[in-house]
C-alpha positions in Angstrom: -12.2 21.6 -10.6 -13.2 18.4 -12.5 -13.6 15.6 -10.0 -13.6 12.0 -11.2 -15.1 8.9 -9.5 -14.1 5.6 -11.2 -15.6 2.2 -10.5 -13.4 0.2 -8.0 -11.8 -2.9 -9.6 -10.0 -4.5 -6.6 -11.3 -8.0 -5.9 -14.8 -7.8 -4.6 -14.5 -4.1 -3.9 -18.1 -2.8 -4.0 -17.6 0.6 -2.3 -17.6 3.8 -4.3 -15.6 7.0 -3.7 -18.6 9.4 -3.5 -22.3 8.9 -2.9 -24.8 11.0 -4.9 -25.0 13.3 -1.9 -21.3 13.9 -2.1 -21.5 14.6 -5.8 -24.4 17.1 -5.1 -22.2 18.9 -2.5 -19.4 19.3 -5.0 -21.6 20.4 -7.9 -23.3 23.0 -5.6 -19.8 24.3 -4.9 -19.3 24.9 -8.6 -17.3 21.8 -9.6 -17.9 19.3 -12.4 -18.1 15.6 -11.4 -17.6 12.7 -13.8 -18.7 9.3 -12.5 -17.9 6.0 -14.3 -21.0 4.1 -15.3 -22.2 1.7 -12.6 -19.6 2.9 -10.1 -22.2 2.9 -7.4 -24.7 0.5 -8.7 -23.5 -2.4 -6.4 -24.3 -0.3 -3.3 -27.7 0.9 -4.5 -26.6 4.1 -6.3 -27.5 3.8 -10.0 -26.2 6.2 -12.6 -29.6 8.0 -12.6 -29.0 9.0 -9.0 -25.6 10.6 -9.9 -27.1 12.4 -12.9 -29.9 13.8 -10.6 -27.1 15.0 -8.3 -25.4 16.9 -11.1 -22.8 14.4 -12.3 -22.0 13.3 -15.8 -21.5 9.7 -16.6 -18.3 8.3 -18.3 -18.5 5.1 -20.3 -15.3 3.7 -18.8 -12.4 4.3 -16.4 -10.3 5.9 -19.2 -12.9 8.5 -19.6 -12.6 9.4 -15.9 -8.8 9.3 -15.5 -8.3 11.0 -18.8 -10.2 14.2 -17.8 -10.3 14.4 -14.0 -8.1 16.9 -12.1 -8.8 15.0 -8.9 -9.7 11.3 -8.8 -11.7 10.3 -5.7 -11.4 6.5 -5.0 -11.7 4.1 -2.2 -8.8 1.6 -2.6 -5.3 2.1 -3.9 -4.7 2.0 -7.7 -4.7 -1.4 -9.2 -2.2 -2.4 -11.9 -4.8 -2.1 -14.7 -5.3 1.5 -13.7 -1.6 2.5 -13.9 -1.7 3.4 -17.6 -4.8 5.6 -17.1 -3.3 8.1 -14.6 -1.8 11.5 -15.7 1.1 13.6 -14.4 -0.1 16.3 -11.9 -3.4 14.5 -11.2 -4.6 14.4 -7.5 -5.3 10.9 -6.3 -7.5 11.1 -3.1 -7.9 7.6 -1.7 -6.5 5.0 0.6 -3.0 4.5 -0.8 -1.2 1.8 1.3 2.1 2.3 -0.5 4.5 0.8 2.0 3.9 -2.9 1.2 3.5 -2.4 -2.5 6.8 -1.2 -4.2 5.3 -1.4 -7.7 2.5 0.9 -6.8 4.8 3.4 -5.2 7.1 3.3 -8.2 4.3 4.0 -10.5 2.9 7.0 -8.7 6.4 8.5 -8.4 7.2 7.9 -12.1 3.8 9.3 -13.2 4.1 12.5 -11.1 0.8 12.0 -9.2 -0.1 14.0 -6.1 -1.4 11.3 -3.7 -3.4 12.3 -0.6 -3.9 9.3 1.5 -7.0 8.9 3.6 -5.0 6.8 6.1 -2.7 9.6 7.2 -4.9 12.7 7.1 -5.1 14.0 10.7 -7.3 16.3 12.6 -6.3 19.0 15.2 -6.1 16.3 17.9 -3.9 14.1 15.9 -6.6 11.6 15.2 -7.1 10.0 11.8 -10.7 11.0 10.8 -10.6 9.3 7.3 -9.3 6.0 8.5 -11.5 5.9 11.6 -14.9 5.0 9.9 -13.4 2.0 8.0 -11.5 0.9 11.0 -14.7 0.8 13.0 -16.4 -1.2 10.2 -13.4 -3.6 9.9 -13.2 -4.0 13.7 -16.9 -4.9 14.0 -16.5 -7.4 11.2 -13.4 -9.1 12.6 -15.0 -11.2 15.3 -17.7 -12.2 12.9 -15.3 -13.4 10.2 -13.2 -15.0 12.9 -16.1 -17.0 14.2 -16.8 -18.1 10.6 -13.2 -19.2 10.1 -13.3 -21.2 13.3 -16.0 -23.5 11.8 -14.7 -26.9 10.9 -15.7 -26.6 7.2 -13.2 -23.7 7.0 -10.3 -25.5 8.6 -11.0 -24.1 12.1 -10.9 -25.8 15.4 -14.7 -26.0 15.8 -14.9 -23.6 18.8 -18.0 -21.6 19.2 -16.9 -18.2 20.6 -19.9 -17.7 22.8 -19.9 -21.3 24.1 -23.1 -22.9 25.3 -24.5 -23.9 28.7 -21.9 -26.2 30.4 -19.2 -25.4 27.8 -16.8 -22.4 28.2 -16.7 -19.8 25.5 -13.8 -19.3 23.2 -10.8 -17.1 23.9 -10.2 -14.0 21.8 -7.0 -12.0 21.9 -7.1 -8.5 20.4 -3.8 -6.8 19.8 -4.2 -3.0 19.6 -6.8 -0.8 21.3 -7.5 1.8 18.6 -10.6 2.1 16.5 -10.2 -1.5 15.1 -9.5 -3.0 18.4 -12.2 -1.3 20.5 -14.9 -2.1 17.9 -13.7 -5.7 17.7 -13.9 -5.8 21.5 -17.5 -4.6 21.5 -18.6 -7.3 19.1 -16.5 -10.1 20.7 -17.9 -9.3 24.2 -21.4 -9.2 22.7 -20.8 -12.7 21.3 -20.0 -14.0 24.7 -16.3 -14.7 24.2 -13.6 -14.4 26.8 -11.6 -11.4 25.6 -8.1 -10.1 26.4 -7.1 -6.8 25.0 -3.5 -5.8 24.5 -2.1 -2.3 24.0 1.0 -0.4 25.0 -1.0 2.5 26.5 -1.9 1.8 30.2 -4.2 4.9 30.4 -6.1 3.7 27.3 -6.5 0.2 28.8 -7.6 1.7 32.1 -10.3 3.7 30.4 -11.6 0.7 28.5 -11.7 -1.4 31.7 -13.9 1.2 33.3 -16.4 0.7 30.5 -16.4 -3.1 30.6 -16.1 -3.5 34.4 -14.5 -6.9 34.7 -16.0 -8.5 31.6 -12.7 -8.4 29.8 -9.0 -8.7 30.7 -6.5 -6.0 29.6 -2.7 -6.4 29.3 0.2 -4.2 28.4 1.7 -5.7 25.3 5.0 -7.0 26.5 6.4 -9.9 24.5 6.2 -12.6 27.2 2.6 -11.8 28.2 1.5 -11.5 24.6 3.1 -14.8 23.7 1.4 -16.7 26.5 -2.0 -15.3 25.6 -1.7 -15.8 21.9 -0.6 -19.4 22.3 -3.8 -20.1 24.3 -6.2 -18.1 22.0 -8.9 -19.5 19.7 -9.0 -16.2 17.8 -6.4 -13.5 17.5 -7.4 -10.2 15.9 -4.5 -8.0 14.7 -5.5 -4.3 15.2 -2.2 -2.4 15.2 -1.7 0.7 13.2 1.3 3.0 12.8 0.1 5.7 10.3 1.8 5.3 6.9 4.2 2.6 8.1 4.4 -1.1 7.9 2.8 -3.0 10.8 5.2 -4.3 13.5 5.4 -8.1 13.5 4.2 -9.1 16.9 3.4 -12.7 16.0 6.5 -14.6 14.6 6.2 -18.0 13.0 7.6 -19.6 16.1 4.7 -18.4 18.1 2.2 -19.8 15.6 3.7 -23.2 16.2 2.7 -22.9 19.9 -1.0 -22.2 19.1 -3.6 -24.9 18.9 -4.2 -26.2 15.4 -7.3 -24.7 13.9 -7.0 -21.4 15.8 -7.6 -18.3 13.7 -5.8 -15.0 13.0 -7.8 -12.2 11.5 -5.0 -9.7 10.5 -7.1 -6.5 9.9 -4.0 -4.4 9.2 -2.8 -6.6 6.3 -3.0 -3.6 3.9 0.0 -2.3 5.9 1.7 -5.7 6.1 -0.2 -7.3 9.1 1.1 -8.2 12.6 1.9 -11.9 11.9 5.0 -13.0 10.1 3.0 -15.5 8.1 0.3 -13.1 7.0 -0.2 -12.3 3.3 -3.0 -10.6 1.5 -6.0 -12.7 0.6 -9.3 -11.6 -1.0 -13.1 -11.9 -0.5 -13.2 -14.6 -3.2 -10.5 -16.6 -1.4 -10.3 -15.2 2.1 -8.4 -17.7 4.1 -5.3 -19.9 4.1 -3.8 -22.3 6.6 -0.1 -22.1 7.6 1.5 -23.8 10.6 -2.0 -25.2 11.3 -3.4 -21.7 11.9 -6.2 -20.3 9.8 -5.3 -16.8 8.4 -8.0 -14.4 7.3 -6.1 -11.5 5.7 -8.5 -9.6 3.4 -7.3 -6.0 2.9 -10.6 -4.5 2.0 -12.8 -6.1 4.7 -15.3 -3.2 4.8 -16.4 -4.0 1.2 -18.3 -7.0 2.7 -20.8 -4.4 4.0 -20.2 -1.9 1.2 -23.3 0.2 1.5 -22.8 1.0 5.1 -19.1 1.5 4.5 -19.6 3.8 1.5 -22.0 6.0 3.5 -19.6 6.2 6.4 -16.6 6.9 4.3 -18.2 9.7 2.2 -19.3 11.5 5.4 -15.7 11.6 6.5 -13.9 12.3 3.2 -16.3 14.8 1.6 -15.2 17.9 3.7 -11.6 17.4 2.6 -12.6 16.7 -1.0 -14.5 20.0 -1.0 -11.4 21.8 0.5 -9.1 20.3 -2.2 -11.5 21.2 -5.0 -12.3 24.7 -3.7 -8.8 25.8 -2.9 -6.6 23.6 -5.1 -4.0 21.2 -3.7 -1.3 23.7 -2.6 -3.5 26.2 -0.8 -5.7 23.5 0.8 -2.6 21.8 2.2 -1.0 25.1 3.3 -4.2 26.0 5.2 -4.7 22.6 6.9 -1.7 21.0 8.6 -3.6 17.8 9.1 -4.5 17.5 5.4 -0.8 18.1 4.6 0.0 15.0 6.6 -2.0 13.1 4.1 0.3 14.0 1.2 2.4 10.9 0.8 3.7 11.5 -2.8 4.0 14.6 -4.9 5.7 15.4 -8.2 7.9 12.3 -8.1 8.9 12.7 -4.4 8.0 10.8 -1.2 6.6 13.4 1.2 5.7 11.3 4.2 8.3 10.4 6.8 6.9 7.0 7.7 6.7 5.9 4.1 10.2 7.1 3.3 11.6 5.2 6.3 9.8 1.9 5.5 10.7 2.0 1.8 14.3 3.4 2.0 13.3 6.4 -0.2 14.6 9.9 0.4 12.2 12.2 2.2 11.2 15.5 0.8 9.1 17.6 3.3 5.7 18.2 1.8 5.9 21.9 1.9 9.2 21.8 0.1 7.9 19.4 -2.6 4.9 21.7 -3.2 7.0 24.8 -3.4 9.3 23.2 -6.0 6.6 22.0 -8.3 
């Protein structure tokens, strides 16, 4: 199979779909790899490293998309890439179709086969390709939240860790998955007062055992959540429903009860975010203020630490890339039920139940879509 790795073009997206080590693994397995020039240069992987690993270098993105059987990316297709894709091509990347109807319409019209990192599952039902970037984003969330709280950024001027004689700031984390637990670790380390919300009592109990009284945990009922969010200096949205839009736990009316200059870091903004007022921002313009609350809603947060993120991502995605390349799409999915869950679009059909529900599209079961193509 010919595997293509284009340079990412989303705003301040510095990650790359494969490291030279990943390319080497694919070439050892007998596959050809075509990498767009400078695709990895910004994270310390020059073209020479890819050539040494067995890749060929394409002069531009068109040279990659025009030839590759499978395109390995990080972020979803950008509008400028739409004309470059080809029917029948496998697109292996984070897809995030639910909040972007134009993107979904393009991949349906083009006839792409889209395997989404965010819904590939393992035998235990975990999301192994989403997990590494969730950990990175979670660890970044309290850091960017602390930055947004600074007066120069419109924040309230609260120092999360406090100082002697002055109490620390209050952090509310909504969701106790990979994002939430990693955000918790950093926020506690910064010295903040942290309250963690989730709907799973057993999960909260296990986390309490680790922190032993240093945090508060609450089941996410509306009244308790409202009371705590209204009193928070920093709220971190860390809720995920695989392949679906995020539930709106924080309506506009609740923002009006928060102190002016408080901050929301809505990590799941690539699936819509948990605040009614959230909308995607970018690394070049990361915050906006609405209802007096500073919103940080950058959908590609891990790109801020792109080298670490790229290394972690390739470790997770490479085994599945090898399986797709070695076996082909249909056989790879037939043999791996968790990988089958990653197929969100195939041959003009929506093949993921959550995506179909959120977008009002008819659902074609993935096995049926594969058999018909």
